[in-house]
Structure formats: structure tokens, C-alpha cells
N, C-alpha and C positions, 0 to 999 in steps of 0.2 A: 520553430525554440530555440534557442540555440544550447547548444553543451558546456558544462561545470564545470573541471578537473576538481578532484578528490583526492583524497590520500591513493598514495599507491598506483597512479596511475590511472585509478576509473575516473571516466567520466559521466556526471548525472546528462542520463540523455532524457528524462521524463520528471516533471515536477507538479504541486499543484495540493489544490484539497479532496476529499475521495469521507466517505462516511464508513465504516469500519463497526463492523458488528460482532459486540461479545461474544467469552467463547466462554462465559460459568452457566449457570442454571438460569439465575435471570440475568438474558445479557439483552441493552442496549449499545441505541446505534450511536454512535460516536461520531465526530467531527474532524478529524485530522489530516496536519500534513506530512502526503508522501515523497518522496525521492526515488529512481529507481536508475537504478548503474550500471554498466557496461558490462560489469560483472551476474548481472542478472542478481541483487537484492534490492527489496523492497523496503525501505527505512521509513519506518514513520515517526510523526514526532506532537507536540498537543500546538504549536504554533510552527511559522516562518522561524522564527529566528534558532528555532532548535537546540534548546538552551535542555528541554526535558527529551530525552528516546524514550519513545513507548514502547519499541520494537521493532525485529527486522524479517523478514521473510527471503529465505533463501528461495528462487524461482526454481531447482533444478528436481527434474522426475517428479512435479507439480502439475495434474490438470485443473483446468478451470474449469465452469461451468456456466453460461447460461441461464440465471433462472425463471424459471415463468415471470409471464407480461402483470400476472395477479401479484405479485409481490408489488409492496408499497415503499420502495423507493425505486424508481426506472433505471435501467441501465446495471442489471444488480449481477456481478459474479460469485461466484463460489469456490477456492482454489481448499484442493483435496493432494493428498498421498498415495 
């Protein structure tokens, strides 16, 4: 996969579709287009055109946990501070 240069000298090193679980009381899984930059920022959008930004996660001092295989979504990772 090649890198893509974005603003402020950052590069996109990984990109593609992932499923993200909402954080509300009644949360559901949503398909989102993600980009991971060299600064450690994970940005996500509604589609590949990136017209509607849905959020950003700065992956600094974050712990990643692989959820048990009984989870309905394979290869599921939980991020916490």
C-alpha cells in the first residue's frame, strides 16, 4: 500500500473500511472509511469521498484490547485511555 501526503506534511499510511461501534446507550455498528496518518491520528468518514467527517481519534497513550472471539465482529479491537 502506498502512502498519501496530506496537510502539514503528514502521510496516510493505512486506509480502508472498518466497522465502528457507537458510544451511546443504544449503540450500533456503523461502517466507516478510516485513514491512519503518520501523526497517529485515526480519522473516519461516512464514505471514501471524505465529505462528511465523523470524527478523529488521536492514538497517543491509548491501549488496544483484542476482544474475545465470541464477539460477533471478528478481529474486533477496543481502544481505551
